[in-house]
C-alpha positions in Angstrom: -44.2 26.5 -79.7 -42.2 23.5 -80.7 -39.1 25.6 -80.9 -39.7 26.9 -77.3 -40.1 23.4 -76.0 -36.8 22.3 -77.6 -35.0 25.3 -76.0 -36.4 24.4 -72.6 -35.3 20.8 -72.9 -31.8 21.9 -74.0 -31.6 24.2 -70.9 -32.7 21.4 -68.6 -30.0 19.2 -70.0 -27.4 21.8 -69.1 -28.8 22.7 -65.7 -29.5 19.2 -64.2 -25.8 18.2 -64.0 -25.0 21.6 -62.5 -27.7 21.2 -59.8 -26.4 17.7 -59.1 -22.9 19.0 -58.6 -24.1 21.8 -56.3 -26.2 19.4 -54.2 -23.3 16.9 -53.9 -21.1 19.8 -52.9 -23.5 20.9 -50.2 -23.7 17.4 -48.8 -20.0 17.0 -48.7 -19.6 20.4 -47.0 -22.2 19.4 -44.4 -20.5 16.1 -43.7 -17.2 17.9 -43.4 -18.7 20.4 -40.9 -20.2 17.5 -38.9 -16.8 15.7 -38.7 -15.1 18.9 -37.7 -17.6 19.5 -34.9 -17.2 15.9 -33.7 -13.4 16.2 -33.7 -13.6 19.5 -31.8 -15.9 17.9 -29.2 -13.4 15.0 -28.8 -10.5 17.3 -28.4 -12.4 19.4 -25.8 -13.4 16.3 -23.8 -10.0 14.6 -24.0 -8.2 16.6 -21.3 -11.1 16.0 -18.8 -11.2 12.3 -19.6 -7.4 12.1 -19.2 -7.5 14.0 -15.9 -10.2 11.8 -14.6 -8.3 8.7 -15.6 -5.1 9.9 -13.9 -7.1 10.8 -10.8 -8.7 7.4 -10.7 -5.4 5.7 -11.2 -3.7 7.7 -8.5 -6.6 7.0 -6.1 -6.3 3.2 -6.7 -2.5 3.4 -6.1 -3.0 5.3 -2.8 -5.7 3.0 -1.4 -3.6 0.0 -2.5 -0.6 1.4 -0.6 -2.7 2.0 2.5 -3.9 -1.6 2.4 -0.4 -2.9 2.0 0.8 -0.7 4.9 -1.9 -2.2 7.1 -1.2 -5.7 5.9 2.5 -5.4 6.7 1.7 -3.9 10.1 -0.5 -7.0 10.8 2.4 -9.3 9.8 4.7 -7.5 12.3 2.0 -7.5 15.0 1.9 -11.3 14.8 5.5 -11.2 16.2 4.9 -8.4 18.7 1.9 -10.2 20.3 3.3 -13.8 20.0 6.2 -14.2 22.4 6.8 -17.7 21.2 7.1 -16.7 17.6 9.2 -13.7 18.5 11.8 -15.8 20.4 11.7 -18.5 17.7 12.9 -15.9 15.2 14.9 -13.5 17.4 16.6 -11.9 14.4 13.4 -9.9 13.8 14.3 -7.7 16.8 18.1 -7.8 16.4 19.0 -4.3 15.2 22.6 -5.5 14.6 21.3 -7.3 11.6 21.3 -5.0 8.5 18.0 -6.6 7.1 16.3 -6.1 10.5 17.6 -2.5 10.8 16.4 -1.7 7.3 13.0 -3.1 8.0 12.5 -1.1 11.2 13.8 2.1 9.6 11.5 1.6 6.6 8.5 1.0 9.0 9.3 4.2 10.9 9.4 6.3 7.7 6.2 4.8 6.3 4.4 5.4 9.6 5.7 9.0 9.9 4.4 10.1 6.5 1.2 8.1 6.4 -1.7 10.4 5.8 -4.5 10.8 8.4 -6.8 10.1 5.5 -6.0 8.6 2.1 -7.9 11.5 0.4 -5.3 13.9 1.7 -2.9 12.6 -0.9 -5.1 13.1 -3.9 -4.2 16.7 -4.4 -0.6 16.4 -3.4 1.3 14.4 -6.0 4.7 14.8 -4.3 3.4 13.6 -0.9 1.6 10.7 -2.6 4.7 9.7 -4.5 6.8 9.7 -1.3 4.2 7.7 0.6 3.9 5.1 -2.1 7.7 4.7 -2.3 7.9 4.5 1.5 5.3 1.7 1.7 7.0 -0.2 -1.1 10.3 -0.1 0.8 8.5 -1.1 4.0 6.8 -4.1 2.5 10.0 -5.2 0.7 12.2 -4.7 3.7 9.9 -6.6 6.0 9.7 -9.6 3.6 13.4 -9.8 3.3 14.0 -9.5 7.1 11.4 -12.2 7.8 12.9 -14.5 5.3 16.3 -14.0 6.8 14.9 -14.5 10.3 13.2 -17.8 9.3 16.4 -19.0 7.6 18.6 -18.3 10.6 16.1 -18.9 13.4 18.3 -19.4 16.4 21.3 -20.8 14.5 23.4 -17.7 15.2 23.2 -18.3 18.9 25.5 -20.5 20.9 24.2 -23.5 22.8 24.3 -21.5 26.0 22.4 -18.6 24.5 19.8 -20.9 23.0 19.2 -22.4 26.5 18.8 -18.9 27.8 16.2 -18.2 25.1 14.3 -21.4 26.0 14.3 -20.4 29.7 13.1 -16.9 28.8 10.3 -18.3 26.7 9.1 -20.5 29.6 9.3 -17.6 32.0 7.4 -15.3 29.6 4.6 -17.9 29.3 4.2 -17.7 33.0 4.2 -13.9 32.9 1.4 -13.9 30.4 -0.6 -16.7 32.1 -3.7 -15.2 33.8 -3.9 -18.4 35.9 -0.7 -17.6 37.7 -0.7 -15.3 40.7 0.3 -11.6 40.2 3.5 -12.2 42.1 4.4 -15.2 40.0 3.8 -13.3 36.8 5.9 -10.3 37.9 8.7 -12.5 39.1 8.7 -14.5 35.9 8.8 -11.3 33.8 11.8 -10.0 35.7 13.7 -13.2 35.3 12.9 -13.4 31.6 14.3 -10.0 31.2 17.6 -11.1 32.7 17.8 -14.1 30.5 17.2 -12.0 27.4 19.6 -9.3 28.4 22.1 -8.9 25.6 20.4 -11.5 23.4 17.0 -10.1 22.3 15.2 -6.8 22.8 11.5 -7.3 23.2 9.5 -4.8 21.1 7.9 -1.9 23.1 4.4 -3.2 22.4 5.3 -6.7 23.6 6.6 -5.3 26.9 3.6 -3.0 27.2 1.1 -5.8 26.7 2.9 -8.0 29.3 3.3 -5.2 31.8 -0.3 -4.1 31.3 -1.5 -7.6 32.1 0.7 -7.8 35.2 -0.4 -4.4 36.4 -4.0 -5.3 35.9 -3.6 -8.4 38.0 -1.8 -6.4 40.7 -4.4 -3.8 40.7 -7.3 -6.3 41.0 
């Protein structure tokens, strides 16, 4: 009986370390499997995350470009609807000036390729790239043209030409004055056009606003 117990003890002494090694091995294998599964999940989700990130970044760039486009349009509108400001800085409409010509050309391109909806550019990377580049050029060209116009003001005009600009401005104020009679407004507008002939070309929207006001008075 004693001999049997001794043999059992000896067997346990041999088996316990082996069992420990087996259990440790199983735990290590399980941990490795878990890490592999986690790595696989990350790899599978990475493209989707990257795609979403790119899509979000592209959307932010598109909406930012649309806002910059609108903001620059508003800056230009300040000139179109303010005759005094326009004639104080006549270079803004002088297409003989390379900075002004560049600005108007850039505006035309940005307006032509502007999407009906910003969402339209999300799935068209090439169109989005072209629009973003066009807006960047438009904003830059306007800022340069405006800085040049402010720097030069009326300095490029002779004394006689500056006097003509001053008279034209006075006449245009009459033409846009609702307190004046329709005949006075129409006559003042015609005379202003003669003073500006060869000096400054009023933007189409400026002319349209003045003529609409005069036509409204005449039709009343």
